[in-house]
C-alpha positions in Angstrom: 70.7 40.7 94.6 67.4 42.0 93.3 69.1 44.8 91.4 71.5 42.3 89.8 68.6 40.0 88.8 66.5 42.9 87.5 69.5 44.2 85.5 70.9 40.9 84.1 68.0 38.4 83.8 67.5 39.3 80.2 71.2 38.7 79.4 71.2 35.4 81.2 68.0 34.3 79.5 69.3 35.2 76.1 72.6 33.2 76.6 70.7 30.2 78.0 68.2 30.3 75.2 71.0 30.2 72.6 72.3 26.9 74.1 68.9 25.4 75.0 66.9 26.4 72.0 65.7 22.8 71.4 64.3 22.5 74.9 61.2 24.1 76.7 61.0 27.6 78.1 60.7 26.0 81.5 64.2 24.4 81.1 65.6 27.8 80.1 64.0 29.5 83.0 65.3 26.8 85.4 68.8 27.3 84.0 68.6 31.1 84.6 67.5 30.4 88.2 70.5 28.1 88.6 72.7 30.9 87.3 71.5 33.4 89.9 71.7 30.7 92.7 75.3 30.1 91.8 75.9 33.8 91.6 74.4 34.2 95.1 76.8 31.6 96.5 79.9 33.0 94.6 79.4 36.7 94.5 82.0 37.4 97.2 84.6 35.7 95.1 84.2 38.1 92.1 87.2 40.3 91.6 85.7 43.5 90.1 89.2 44.7 89.1 89.6 41.8 86.7 86.1 41.8 85.3 82.5 42.9 85.7 79.4 41.4 87.2 77.9 41.3 83.7 80.9 39.3 82.4 80.8 37.0 85.3 77.1 36.3 84.8 77.6 35.8 81.1 80.2 33.2 81.6 78.2 31.5 84.4 75.1 31.5 82.2 77.0 29.8 79.3 78.5 27.2 81.6 75.2 26.4 83.3 73.4 26.2 79.9 76.0 23.8 78.6 75.8 21.7 81.7 72.0 21.6 81.4 72.1 20.8 77.7 74.4 17.8 78.4 72.0 16.6 81.2 68.9 17.0 79.0 70.4 15.7 75.7 70.4 12.2 77.1 66.8 12.5 78.3 65.2 14.1 75.3 66.3 11.6 72.7 63.9 9.2 71.1 65.0 5.5 71.5 64.7 4.3 67.9 66.1 0.7 68.2 66.6 0.0 71.8 65.1 -3.0 73.5 61.3 -2.8 73.6 59.9 -3.0 77.1 56.6 -4.3 78.2 55.6 -0.8 79.1 55.9 0.3 75.5 52.6 0.3 73.7 52.2 -1.2 70.3 51.5 2.3 69.0 54.8 3.7 70.4 56.7 0.8 68.8 55.0 1.4 65.5 55.7 5.2 65.7 59.4 4.5 66.4 59.7 2.2 63.4 57.9 4.6 61.1 60.2 7.4 62.2 63.3 5.3 61.8 62.1 4.1 58.3 61.5 7.8 57.3 65.0 8.8 58.5 66.6 5.8 56.7 64.8 6.7 53.5 66.9 9.9 53.4 70.0 7.8 52.8 73.6 8.9 53.5 74.7 11.4 54.8 71.4 13.1 55.6 69.9 10.3 57.6 73.0 9.8 59.7 73.3 13.6 60.2 69.8 13.6 61.7 70.6 10.7 64.0 73.8 12.3 65.1 72.0 15.6 65.8 68.8 14.4 67.5 69.5 10.9 68.7 73.0 11.2 69.9 72.9 15.0 70.7 75.9 16.0 68.7 76.2 19.8 68.0 76.2 20.9 64.4 79.9 21.9 64.7 81.0 18.4 65.7 78.9 16.8 62.9 80.5 19.2 60.4 84.0 18.1 61.6 83.0 14.4 61.2 81.8 14.9 57.6 84.3 17.6 56.6 81.5 20.1 55.9 80.9 23.7 57.0 78.7 24.1 60.0 76.1 26.1 58.1 76.0 23.4 55.5 75.2 20.8 58.2 72.4 23.1 59.6 71.0 23.5 56.1 71.1 19.7 55.5 69.3 19.2 58.9 66.5 21.7 58.0 66.0 20.1 54.6 66.1 16.6 56.0 63.6 17.4 58.6 61.3 18.8 55.9 61.7 15.6 53.9 61.0 13.4 57.0 57.9 15.5 57.7 56.7 15.1 54.1 57.3 11.4 54.2 55.4 11.1 57.5 52.5 13.3 56.4 52.3 11.7 53.0 52.6 8.2 54.4 55.1 7.4 51.7 58.4 5.9 52.8 60.7 5.3 49.8 64.2 4.0 49.7 66.8 6.5 48.5 
């Protein structure tokens, strides 16, 4: 098991990082740990005539990373217009409203694309399908929109588009 971990930890980490790029390094490391734990429990079921340990770990890494992404995507979103609870401070409420105003200032489709990506956790490919765009166009719109939101927030200017 140690030899397998030593040989393939880099591969598993790389695959997990591709799927979990928006999350912390600790989450990626936890995912890799889950991969090797699952491998430990399933290694007797690997048919080496049909595939390799490397291939098995690559598929397992991708599946675990997708599962973790789905789990974390719901947690890591910022509630923009949900019910305000007593635990929320006035400052948190104001920050949410300022952020929402900045995103709304982008207009359509940029503001909606940002909400789909970061609030609802949609992958860029799915957003591209919804808007009939290429995936790289969506990613470019996201980058530009984030830069605009940052400029609005840093400049303190929130204008309607």
